N, C-alpha and C positions, 0 to 999 in steps of 0.2 A: 146510174150513169158513170162511165169510166172517167177518171180524172184525165183530161185531154189537153195536150199541148200542140198548138199549131206553130210550126217553126220555119222561118226563113233563115237558114244557117249562116254562120260566119263565112266570109269569103276572103279573097286575097287582099293584101295591103293596097289601099287606093281604090278598091272596088266602088263603083258608082251606081249600081243598081238599075238605072235607067228604065223608065216606063213600068215599074213594078215587077219587072221580070228578073230572071237569074242570069242575065247575059253579062259575062265578064267584060267590063268596059271601064275605061278611064277617059274622062273628058276634062276640058280646061275649067269647067264649072261643075262642082259636085251638086248633084240633084237626085235625091231619093224620092220615089213615089210611094204612096201608101200600098201595102201588100194586099190589094183587093181580093186576089184569088184565095188568100188564106182567111181574110176577115169575114167573108160571107159564111163559110161553114162554122167559123168561130162564133158568129152571132147565133147560129142554130143550136150549138151545143152549150147548154147552160153550165156555168162553172168552168168553162175552158179558159185557156190563156193563149194569146198570140204574142210570140216573140219575134221581132224583126231585128236580127242581130247586126247586119251591116251598118245601118244608120245609127244604131245605138252603141256601136263600137264594142260589141260583146265578143269575147274570145271563145274558143272551144272550151276552155276551162270554166268560163262563166256559164256556158250552156250546159255543161255536165252537172254543175251545181243546181241549176234551175230544173233540169230534167229529172233529177233524182226523185222528185215528188209526183211524177206522172206515170200512169199505167198505159197510156196510148199517146203515141207521138206521130203526127202527120207533117211531112216535110214537103215543101214545094221545091221542085227541081226543074231543070231544063237541060237540053242536050249539052250546051257548052259548060254548064256548071256541075254536071253529074259526077265527074271524077273528084272534084273538090268536095261535093256533098257526101260522097261515099266515105271519105275520111271522117266526117262528123257522124255519119250513121254507124260506122264500125265502132267508133269510140263510145257512142251511146249504148249500143248493144253489148259491148264488152263490160260497161259499167253495170248494166242490168239486163241479163239475158232473157228475163221474163217479160220485159216491156214489149208491147205490141207496137210495131213500127211499120209505117208505110209511106209511100210516095204519091204525090199528086202533081199534075202538070201535063203539058202537051206531049213531052217526051214519053212518059209512061203510058199515055193514052194510045199512042201510035205503036210503041214497042213494049207491051206489057210482059210477054214471055221472056224476051231478050233481057229486059231489065231485071226480072226476078232471077234469071240465070247468072247475070253479071254481078248482082248484089245479094249474096246469100244471107246477109244480115237483116234484110227487110222481110216482113211477113206477107205483105200484099202491096198491090198498087190499085189506086182508084182511077177508073177510066171515065172519060167523057164528062158528063154532068155529075160531078163528084160531091156536091154540097150535101145531099140527102144520104149519099153513101157514107160520108164522114159521120153524119148524125147516127146512122144505124150501127156503125162500128162502135161509137161511144155508148150506144144503148146496149152493147154486148150481144147484138143479134148474131146468130151463127153465120159464118162466112158464106156458106152455100145458099143462104137466103137473102143475100144482099146484092141488089142489082149493080152492075157496073164495076164489079170487083174481080181482080185476078189475084190468085194466091197459090202458094205452094202447099200441096197436101203432105201428109205425114210420110208418104212413100217418095217424096221429092218431085212428083209430077206437078205440072202447073195446070190449074183449073180456072176457067173463065165463066163467070155467071153471065146471064144475058145482059145486054146493054140497058141502061136506064133510058126511059123516054126523055126527049128533050123537054126541058122545063119551059113551058109557054106562059104560065101565069106567074110572072115575077113577083107579084104581090104576096105569094106564099113565103117569100124570103123576108126575114126581119131586116131592119136597118142595121148597117154596120157602124153607125156613128157611136154607139155605146162602146163597141170594141175599140174603136180608134181612141176614144176618150180614156178608156180604162187602161189600155195596154201600150199605147204609142205616145211619144212626145212629139208634138207638132213641130217643135223647134229643130228636131233632128231631120 
């Protein structure tokens, strides 16, 4: 199993996170939600870590120190946060060009090829139901055998594997409570 980091990257000063998403927002009352979209695959990947940078007030320098110990980094992004997230991605890849790095979220599900073209420092994007896609990446399964994955081939072309089927049996997913307890501070 690859040593895997699930990352909600740092954002701008005063970022409020709202509803567990990556929407840049400032409100009169700061309110961070649990990063549910990252916690679920983190619960599947044994030995992984979830870092929720904004509520824990972690900087890019903090993230670079944490990430140095990981082989696979999966970052949750959104359309409004992508430009900010690219700065973090580029810094992580500059620190370790060998780290496998990919994005998850609605933006990359809708625009996988465009995202790969815009962000040359990522290796792949996970589309749609990405929980088991993340698990198979951590298990070091070859990219072309992982459903719901878009990636850049060695020749620079973008390849899309078939979509994953919708997950109808949610009981196949482990509880996220242990991830919350292990990696997040409820007070934040």
